[in-house]
C-alpha positions as CSV (number, residue, x, y, z in Angstrom):
1,M,0.0,0.2,0.0
2,V,0.7,3.8,-0.7
3,R,2.3,5.5,2.3
4,G,4.0,9.4,2.6
5,V,1.6,10.3,-0.1
6,L,2.5,14.6,0.3
7,I,-1.0,15.7,1.3
8,V,-1.3,19.4,1.2
9,C,-3.8,20.5,3.8
10,A,-5.6,23.9,4.6
11,V,-7.8,25.5,7.6
12,L,-10.3,27.0,4.9
13,A,-13.3,29.3,5.8
14,F,-14.9,28.0,2.3
15,G,-17.7,25.6,2.2
16,C,-18.4,24.0,-1.4
17,A,-22.2,25.4,-1.3
18,D,-20.7,28.9,-0.3
19,A,-21.2,28.4,3.4
20,R,-21.0,31.1,5.4
21,A,-19.6,30.2,8.8
22,S,-22.4,30.8,11.7
23,S,-22.8,30.2,15.4
24,C,-24.2,27.0,16.4
25,R,-27.5,27.2,18.4
26,N,-27.2,24.1,20.2
27,P,-24.4,24.9,22.9
28,N,-24.4,20.5,23.0
29,A,-24.1,20.0,19.2
30,L,-21.0,18.0,18.6
31,G,-20.4,20.6,15.2
32,V,-17.4,20.8,13.0
33,S,-13.2,21.0,14.7
34,R,-12.1,22.4,11.3
35,V,-12.3,22.9,7.7
36,I,-9.5,21.2,5.0
37,S,-8.8,21.3,1.8
38,V,-8.0,18.7,-1.1
39,D,-6.6,19.2,-4.4
40,A,-6.0,16.6,-7.0
41,R,-2.8,17.9,-7.9
42,T,-1.1,16.8,-4.5
43,T,-4.1,14.7,-3.4
44,P,-4.9,12.7,-6.2
45,V,-6.7,9.8,-4.3
46,V,-7.3,9.5,-0.6
47,G,-9.0,6.3,1.3
48,V,-7.0,3.5,3.5
49,Q,-8.8,0.6,2.3
50,D,-8.3,0.3,-1.8
51,Y,-5.1,3.1,-1.8
52,G,-3.8,3.1,2.2
53,V,-4.2,7.2,1.5
54,R,-5.1,9.2,5.2
55,L,-6.7,12.7,5.1
56,P,-4.5,14.9,7.7
57,L,-6.5,13.8,10.3
58,A,-5.5,14.1,13.7
59,P,-6.4,11.4,16.3
60,G,-9.7,11.2,16.4
61,E,-11.2,13.2,14.0
62,V,-14.1,11.8,11.4
63,V,-15.0,12.7,8.4
64,L,-18.8,11.6,7.2
65,T,-19.6,10.7,3.9
66,F,-22.8,9.4,2.2
67,D,-23.5,7.8,-1.0
68,D,-25.9,7.2,-3.5
69,G,-28.7,9.8,-2.7
70,P,-30.3,12.0,-2.8
71,N,-33.7,10.7,-1.5
72,P,-36.2,13.4,0.0
73,A,-37.6,11.3,2.7
74,S,-33.9,10.1,3.7
75,T,-31.6,12.7,2.9
76,S,-33.7,15.6,4.1
77,S,-34.0,13.5,7.6
78,I,-30.1,13.2,7.9
79,L,-29.8,17.0,6.7
80,R,-32.1,17.9,9.8
81,T,-29.8,15.9,12.3
82,L,-26.7,16.8,10.7
83,A,-28.1,20.7,11.3
84,D,-29.0,19.8,14.2
85,E,-25.5,18.7,15.6
86,C,-23.8,21.7,13.8
87,L,-22.0,19.4,10.9
88,H,-20.9,19.4,7.2
89,A,-20.1,16.3,5.8
90,T,-19.3,15.1,2.2
91,F,-22.1,13.8,-0.3
92,F,-21.4,11.6,-3.5
93,M,-24.3,11.7,-5.4
94,V,-25.9,9.4,-8.2
95,G,-26.7,11.6,-11.3
96,R,-30.1,10.1,-12.1
97,Q,-31.3,10.9,-8.3
98,A,-29.8,14.1,-8.3
99,R,-31.7,14.7,-11.7
100,A,-35.2,13.1,-10.2
101,H,-34.6,14.6,-7.1
102,P,-33.5,18.2,-7.7
103,E,-34.9,20.6,-4.6
104,T,-33.5,17.5,-2.2
105,A,-29.8,17.9,-3.7
106,R,-30.3,21.4,-3.5
107,Q,-31.4,21.7,-0.1
108,V,-27.6,20.2,0.6
109,L,-25.6,22.3,-1.2
110,A,-28.1,25.4,0.8
111,A,-27.0,23.6,4.0
112,G,-23.4,24.0,3.2
113,H,-22.3,20.5,2.7
114,T,-19.7,19.4,0.2
115,I,-21.1,17.3,-2.9
116,G,-19.2,15.3,-4.7
117,T,-20.4,12.8,-7.3
118,H,-21.2,8.6,-7.6
119,T,-21.3,7.7,-11.5
120,Q,-25.1,8.4,-13.3
121,N,-26.6,4.9,-12.4
122,H,-24.4,3.1,-10.0
123,P,-22.8,0.8,-12.3
124,L,-18.7,0.7,-13.3
125,R,-18.3,-3.3,-12.9
126,R,-17.1,-5.0,-15.9
127,L,-18.1,-1.6,-18.3
128,P,-14.8,-1.0,-20.8
129,L,-13.4,2.4,-20.5
130,N,-15.4,4.5,-22.9
131,G,-18.5,2.9,-20.2
132,E,-16.7,4.6,-17.8
133,V,-15.9,7.8,-18.9
134,R,-19.6,7.8,-20.0
135,E,-20.9,7.2,-16.7
136,I,-18.6,9.6,-14.8
137,E,-19.4,12.5,-17.1
138,T,-23.0,11.8,-17.6
139,G,-23.1,11.7,-13.4
140,I,-20.9,15.6,-13.3
141,A,-23.5,17.1,-16.1
142,S,-26.7,15.3,-13.9
143,V,-25.7,16.7,-10.6
144,S,-24.0,19.8,-12.0
145,A,-27.8,20.8,-13.7
146,A,-30.2,19.8,-10.5
147,L,-27.5,22.1,-8.3
148,G,-27.0,25.3,-10.9
149,R,-23.5,24.5,-10.5
150,Q,-20.3,22.3,-10.9
151,P,-20.1,19.9,-7.9
152,A,-17.0,19.8,-5.9
153,P,-13.9,17.6,-8.2
154,F,-14.9,14.7,-6.1
155,F,-15.9,11.1,-7.2
156,R,-16.3,8.2,-5.1
157,F,-16.6,4.3,-7.0
158,P,-20.1,2.5,-6.8
159,G,-19.3,-0.2,-4.5
160,L,-15.5,0.8,-4.1
161,Y,-15.3,-0.9,-7.6
162,R,-12.0,0.6,-9.8
163,T,-10.1,0.2,-12.7
164,R,-6.8,1.7,-13.5
165,E,-7.8,3.1,-16.5
166,A,-11.0,5.3,-14.4
167,E,-8.9,6.6,-12.0
168,Q,-6.3,8.3,-14.3
169,Y,-9.0,9.5,-16.4
170,L,-10.2,10.9,-13.6
171,H,-7.1,12.3,-12.2
172,Q,-6.2,14.0,-15.8
173,H,-9.4,16.0,-15.0
174,G,-8.6,16.7,-11.4
175,I,-10.7,14.5,-10.1
176,V,-9.6,13.3,-6.5
177,V,-11.2,9.8,-6.2
178,W,-12.4,8.7,-2.6
179,S,-12.5,5.5,-0.9
180,V,-13.0,5.2,2.5
181,D,-11.4,4.4,6.0
182,V,-13.8,2.6,7.9
183,D,-17.2,1.3,5.8
184,S,-20.3,1.3,8.4
185,Y,-22.1,-1.4,6.4
186,D,-25.5,0.2,6.9
187,W,-25.9,-1.2,3.5
188,K,-26.5,-4.7,4.6
189,H,-29.7,-6.4,6.3
190,N,-27.2,-6.9,9.8
191,D,-28.6,-6.0,13.3
192,T,-28.7,-2.1,13.4
193,T,-26.8,-1.8,16.8
194,A,-24.0,-4.2,15.8
195,M,-23.7,-2.1,13.2
196,L,-23.2,1.0,15.4
197,N,-21.1,-0.8,17.6
198,S,-19.0,-2.3,15.0
199,A,-18.5,0.9,13.0
200,V,-17.7,3.2,16.2
201,A,-15.1,0.8,17.4
202,R,-13.6,0.2,14.1
203,L,-13.1,4.4,13.8
204,Q,-11.5,3.7,17.2
205,A,-9.4,1.1,16.4
206,R,-8.7,3.4,13.1
207,H,-8.6,6.5,15.3
208,G,-10.6,8.2,13.2
209,G,-10.9,8.5,9.4
210,I,-13.4,8.7,6.1
211,L,-16.6,6.9,7.3
212,L,-18.7,5.9,4.6
213,M,-22.9,5.4,4.8
214,H,-25.5,5.6,2.7
215,D,-28.3,8.6,2.6
216,I,-30.5,6.6,0.5
217,K,-31.3,4.2,3.1
218,P,-34.1,4.9,5.5
219,R,-32.0,3.2,7.8
220,T,-29.1,5.1,8.1
221,A,-30.9,8.5,8.5
222,R,-33.1,7.0,11.2
223,V,-29.6,5.5,13.3
224,L,-27.5,8.8,12.5
225,P,-28.7,10.5,15.8
226,K,-27.3,7.6,17.9
227,L,-24.4,7.1,15.7
228,I,-23.4,11.1,16.2
229,A,-24.4,11.0,20.2
230,M,-22.3,7.3,20.6
231,L,-19.4,9.5,18.2
232,K,-19.4,12.8,21.0
233,A,-19.4,10.4,23.7
234,R,-16.2,9.1,23.1
235,G,-14.6,12.1,21.8
236,F,-14.1,12.5,18.1
237,H,-14.4,15.2,16.0
238,I,-15.6,15.5,12.8
239,V,-13.8,17.5,9.9
240,H,-15.2,19.0,6.6
241,V,-13.5,18.6,3.5
242,V,-13.8,21.2,1.1
243,P,-12.3,21.3,-2.4
244,G,-8.9,23.0,-3.0
245,G,-9.0,22.5,-7.0
246,H,-11.4,22.3,-9.8
247,M,-12.2,20.0,-12.7
248,H,-10.4,20.0,-16.1
249,P,-12.2,22.4,-18.2
250,D,-12.2,19.7,-20.4
251,L,-14.5,17.5,-18.8
252,V,-16.7,20.6,-17.3
253,A,-17.2,21.1,-20.9
254,A,-18.2,17.7,-21.6
255,A,-20.4,17.2,-19.3
256,Q,-22.4,20.4,-20.6
257,R,-22.5,19.5,-24.2
258,G,-23.0,16.1,-23.3
259,T,-20.1,14.1,-25.8
260,P,-16.9,12.3,-24.2
261,A,-13.9,14.7,-23.1
262,R,-10.8,13.7,-24.5
263,A,-9.5,10.4,-24.1
264,P,-6.8,9.4,-21.9
265,S,-4.5,8.2,-24.1
266,A,-4.3,11.7,-25.6
267,L,-4.3,13.8,-22.5
268,Q,-1.3,11.5,-21.0
269,K,0.6,12.7,-24.2
270,R,0.6,16.2,-23.2
271,S,2.2,15.1,-19.2
272,L,4.6,12.1,-19.2
273,F,5.6,13.0,-15.8
274,A,2.0,13.7,-14.6
275,R,1.1,10.2,-16.2
276,N,4.5,8.5,-14.0
277,S,3.8,10.3,-11.1
278,F,0.0,8.9,-10.8
279,E,1.1,5.6,-11.9
280,S,3.5,5.4,-9.2
281,L,0.3,6.4,-6.6
282,F,-1.5,3.2,-7.1
283,V,-1.3,-0.2,-5.6
284,S,-3.1,-2.8,-7.6
285,R,-6.4,-2.8,-8.4
286,R,-8.9,-5.6,-5.9
């Protein structure tokens, strides 16, 4: 696994949704301890599970992330819980969900959360590269249309299934690829109490990290208050991650016009150094 990758971190008063700093009305809220920025130029990938790369987090710091939404009922409930605790998270939205529920997508944006993408339809496994590119670009276009602005240049592979070619394509277009440090397994049909205890125990064992959840799941919305209470009781702190860079203009234009961006091979020829540097960061695909 990759160790010691250079990660540049800055504390910013900037959120992906133009969030403005405001006092927390709940004196007992967990709150956001600090904000950090991540840029694909220095941090092409994050997440211990797939890359062995940690965000620059202090022991006990946790980044809350949610996949597969938005879903009006469960996402809205999650937003209320996060607001009650004065917390900000990162949402990796599926394009078709954002297209179907643009008002909910905009609620996430208005609440000051960071919004990345998660493909258009949630598949990537066994797709050829042109199919992967289409899913990535269409997902960005759909989320952009729902929000009325570009999402953060953050992407998570559906099911964490990834290919070297798609990773390289995302890197060449200025997008940080996110894996996870701890999976909550809220998507499994297991005992809720066991799920919560296991997730918190693994966060303790790793001294914090990126926690994966799913805002499309009603159960996640129901148990999130309890999870936050458990994190608070154990002294964890929440960190909000915002982008420090931008998507490559080729990809933005492609998403807007609905045509593919230039092939990865053309981009690779432009910068052999960037390609070789990128290749050195990755372990073999699962």
